[in-house]
N, C-alpha and C positions, 0 to 999 in steps of 0.2 A: 168380755174378751177371753173368757174361759181360764183366766189365770189371776192369781192373788195380786191385788194391786197395792203398790207401796204409797199411794196417795193418802196423806194425812198421817202417815205413820211416823212415830218418833223414833230416832235411831241414834244410839250412842256411837260416834264414829271416831275411832281410833286414828291420829295422825302423828307423824314423826317429823321433826325438823330435818329437811334435807333441800339445800339450795340447788336449783331453783324450784323443785317440785312444791316444798312448803317452806316459805321464808316467815320467820317470826319476827315481828316488830313490836316494840314497846311504845305505847302512846299515853301521854299524861293529859287529863283534862283540866279545866280551869279550877277545879277543886283539889287538884294534886293528886287524884286517883290514877294509878297506873293500870292499864289494861293491855292485854296481848291482842295484836292484830295479826291475821293470817293473810298473805298474798302468795301468789305463785301459780303453777300449773294445776296443783291438787285443789285449792280453794276455788279457782274459776271453774273447775269441773264439777265440784260440790254445788256451786251456784247454779250451774246449768241443770244438773239433776234435780235440785230443788225446784227449779222452774218447770222443767219437762215432767217430773214424776209427782212432785208435790210433797216430798219428804221433809220432815223437820229434824235436821241433823244437830246433835249436841256434840261439839268437838271436844275431844279429850286428848291433849298433847302428851305424847309419851315422855317419860323422863329422859335426861340427856344420856344417862348411863344404861338405858334399856337397848338391848340388841334387837335386831330385826326378828330373830327367831322368838325371842320372848314377846315381842309385840304380836306376833301371829299367834302365840299361845293365849293371848287375851281374850281372843275370840272363842277358843275352845273352852276356856274356863268361864266364859259368860261375863267377863268384865266389860268387853265392847260387843256391840252387835255386829259392826263390819269395821275393817281396817282398810284405809285407802291411802297409797302412797307409792313409792318406787319400790315394790316388794315383788320380787321375782318368784315365780312358780317353780317349785322343784319337788322332787318325790317325798323327801322328808316332811315338808310343810303340807303336802297334799294328803298325807296319811292322817293328819290332825284336823284339817279344816277343808272347806270348799273354796273354790275360785270362780270368779265371774268370767265372762269372756275376756280376751286380752284388750287392754287399753292400748298397748303399743309394744312393738319389739324392743329387747333390750340385749345388751351384750357387755362384757367386761374388757377393760383395757388397762394397760400398765401406766402409772403415772410417776414421774421422777422429776428431779431438778433439771431446769432448762440447761444448766451447764454444770458439770461436776466440779467439786473443790479441786483444784490444781496448784500445787505448790510452785510458785514462779522461781526459776533458777536462772540467775544471771548468766552463769557460765554453763548454760545447758548445751552450748555448742561443742564443749569438750566431752559430752556424755558418750558419743559414739565409741570412744576409746576408753578402756580402763586406765587407771593411773599407772599401773604397771607397763602397759603397752606405750603409753606416752613417754615414760622414762626410757624404755627400749629404743623408741624411735629418736629420741634426744641423744642417747648414747651412741647410736649408730651414726648419726650425723657429725657428732665430734670426732668419732674414731675414723670415719671416712674422710673428714677434713684434714686430720693430722696425716693419715696415709697419703693422701693426694699431695700434701705439702712435701712429704719425703720423696715421693716419686718424681714429682714434677719441678721442684725448686731449681734445679740446675739446668734443666732442658727447655722449660716453658719460657718464652720471652716475656710473658705477662708477669712472671714471678722473679725473674732475675733482676738484678740491680735494686732489690728491696730489702729491707731489714727482715729479720726472721719473724718478728711480730707482725708485720705486714704481709709477708708471705702466708702465714698460718691463718690470719684473718681472711684473705682472699680465698684461700683453699676451703675454710669453713663455708664461705659464702657459695663456693662452687658445689659443695655437697649439699647444702640446704637447697639451693635453686633447682638442683637436678632431682632432689627427693620430692619436691612439691609439684614437679612437672613444669617449671618456668624455664629452666635452662640459664646457665651462666653466660657472661659476656665474653668468655674466652674459652677454648677448647683444649682437650688433652693433647699432648704432644708426642707421647710414646705409647707403645702397646700396652704396657701395665696400667696406665692411666686411662686408656680407652676401655679396658677390661673393667676397671673399677667403676667407669661411667656407665657401662652397660648394665652392671649390677644396680646402681643408682636407679637407672631407668626402669628396671623390672620391679624394684621396690616402689618406685613412684606410681606406676600402673596399679599395683595391687592396693597400696595405702590410700591413694586418692579415690579409687573407685569404692573401696569399702567404707571409707569415711562418708562420702557422699550418699551412698545407699542408707547407712545406718542413720545419719543425720536426717534424711528425707523420712525414715521410718519413725524417728522419735518426735519430729515435728508434726507428722500426721496424727500419731497417737495423742499428742498434747492438743491437737486441735480437735479431737473427737468430742462431739457434742453431748453424747449421752453415755451413761454407765452401761447399758444394755440396749439391744436392738429389738428384742421380742421376747415372748414367752419362752421360746426355745433356750434361751440363755439361763432362764430359770431352772428349766428341767435339766439341763446339762450341768448345772452346778457352777455357773460362772459367777454368779453372786451368793455370797455366804448366806445361809438361812437366817442368821442373826440380823442381816442387813435388809431383809424382806418383812415389810410391815403388812400384817393382815388384820382386819377388823373382825373381831370375835362375833360369832352369831350370825354371819352373813353367807351369802352364796360363795363369796370370795373364799372363805375359810374352807367351805366343802370342797371347793375345786382344788385348792392347794393340798388338802389332805388326801384327796383321791388321785390327783394327777402329778403331783410334784414330790411330796414327802412320804407318800405311801402310809398315811395314817400317823406320822410323827409331828407333833405339834412343836416344832422347833423354830418357829417364825418369831418375829417381833410383835407381841400382841398390842392391838389398838382397840380403843373403845369407842371412839367417835370419829366422824369425818374430820373435825377440827383438830382432833389429836393427830390424825394422819397427816394433815398439812403442816402442823407445827413440827412434828418429827421429821418430816422430809426437808423443811426449811432449816431446821437446826443440824442437819447431817446425821442424825441418829439412825436414819435408814436410807437406803439408796433407791428403793422402788417400793411401790404398793399397788394394790388393786382398786379400781373404781369402775362404777357404772359408766358406760361410755357418754350417756347424755349428760350426766352430771360432771364428768370430767371435762367435757368440751366446754361447758358453761363456765366452770371454775377457771381453767387455764386461759379462757378468752376474756373474763371479765373481772375476776377476783384476784387470783394469784398469777400474775403475768410471768413470773419466773419459774413455774412449774409447766410441765408439758407431758403430752401422751406420747408413747412410743410403741412401735410395733403395730400389728394388726389386732383387730378385735377378735375375741374367742368366747367360748361358753356363751353362745347366744341362746336367747329364750324370750320369755314374755313377762310382762308384769300386769297384774290384774288386781281387783278389789278382792279382799279376804272376807269370805262369808262362813257362817256355820255349814257344817255338812247338811245336805239334802234340805237346804233353806227354802222356806215357802215362798220367798218373793224372788228367787234366783232368776226366773224366767222374765219377770218384769224388768229386772235390772239388765239382764243380758239383751234384751230387745232394745232397751233404750240406748246401751252403749254401742250396738251395731248401727243404730239410726245416727248416732252422733259421729261414728266413723265414716258412714256412707255419705253424710252431708258435709264432709271435710272439716267439722268443727274440731276434732282431735289434731288434724294437721295444722289447723290455724292456731292452736294453742301451743304446739310445739314451736312453730315458726316465732310466735310472740315472745316466748320465754327462753328459747335455747339459741335461736339463729340471730344472736346479738353479739356484738364484739366491742369492748371498750379497750382492750390491751392493744398496744401497736404491734403491726404485723411482724412477726419473728423473722420472716424472710428479708425485710428491709432494715431491720434493726441489728441483726447479727452480722458482724463483718467477718469475712474469711481471710482478711488480710493478716500477715504475721505482725506480730506486736513487737515493740522495742525490747521487752523483756526476754523474748525468746533468743535474741541474738546480742543482748546487752554486753554480756561479758566479752564478745568478740570485739566491740568498739572500745571497752575499757582497755584490752590487750593492746590495740591499735594506738590508743591515746598514750599509753606508756611508751610504746616503740616511737611515737612521734616526738615525744619530749626528749627521749634518749637521742634521737637523730639530731635535734637542735643542739643539745650539749655536746655531742660528738663533733658537729660542725664547728661550734664556737671553740672547742678544744684544739681542733686541727688548725684553725684560722687564728689561733691566739697570737701568733708572732705578727700576723699582719694587723691585727687589732692593735697590738701594742705599738707598732710603727705609725699607724694613723693617729693613735692618741699622742705619741711622741711629737709628730710633726705638727699636730694641732697646737700643742703646748708650746713647741718652739716657735711656731708662727705667732702665736699671741704674745709671747714673750718679746719677740722681735718688734712686732707692732707696738707694744707698750714702750718699749725702748726708744723707738723712733718718735713716738709722741712726747716722751719726756725730754728728748734732745731738742725737738722742735720748740717745746715750751721754754726750755732754758735759753736757746738762741733769741727767742722773741723777747724774753725778759731782759737779756743782756743788751739788745739792740734799743730797747725802750730806755734803759738806764743811760746808755751812751747818748742819746738824743736830749734826754733831760739835762745832762751835763753840758752838752754842747750850748743849749738854750741859756743855761745859767752863765756860762763864759761870756757869751754875747752881751748878755744884760750887764756884766761887770764892766765890759770894756766901754760900753755906751756911757755908762755912769762916769767912768774915768775921763 
């Protein structure tokens, strides 16, 4: 073939645990001996290379705390002959080692929690206005009601022939109804009252419109699904650096230092992918970087409450790490090209990445407003509901007393009639007995 062949060559192959590229499983035999078993995209590819080229790979699993940059350096230092995994080619690594032809394209995505932690506020419906503004609105309503009572109490037919307290209450209702845009069931009867009413209409127009707009805005923000929308939010400083997780020794760290922080390592340092997932779920960070293929697999099959956001960025390729000017580079490159041309690489990607065990987020995530969002409003209404019942009973207390009195009198009268009837019956019975005894005495005589 005119090139050095890998057939029969024994190679120390460095691999790193990275689901689903390389999945490490522990198996125990009948003797109780535990061994490591490797499955995934990379082990399948190695088996195919072993068949097509005839290499004898000796797999060497990288320690869990070893970074990707450190794994690449093992080839430069002669610890491994090659390294195969989801290792992205960049200039820093290319200075130290060589790389094969690309196995596949790769890019970076942002990963975050599916829904951010939001404190549920039962009285969130009051949030559009500050406490001071609510107090001002209440004071305005009371003052307007008092003024309306003074202005209209002698001229308005709806207020005349009423007690002062009743006039004041009805005037308060008039002010409140007009302030919320409902309108009262009686109208102003003089010029001063109409002028005051026009002022209440103007207040109503602004207050109701402002409240509606602010409430809609607050509810929209509360229903936002994600902390950020893309890499632009990180560059603009929307997310604090301490809330951004970056795995040390990865291309994500290089991207963060060159494009976001300008060389400042102010991020939240992560050591492993598992460390990344744990910190996201615990709320220690809001967002992190991940390889797109790994991120899609993890969010579709492992962590259903994590998700990818924004478009992909920092596109590149991942390839097999080899020594510089490696003797067997051409043989390896030709074999990889043949595997791509025959569709084997695409079949592997479909086998390991295009699977989904998590439920579809579009069908499980509800966009409906929850009870918590307006729970406080219903609590307020429940209080008003109870007060209305109490007020109704208070107003109708004389009628209730009359009903109770009549019922008591009726029962007393009925009991009296029953007692009288029983007495008359007993009296008649006694008279009959006396009459019978008298007849018997006469007969005997």
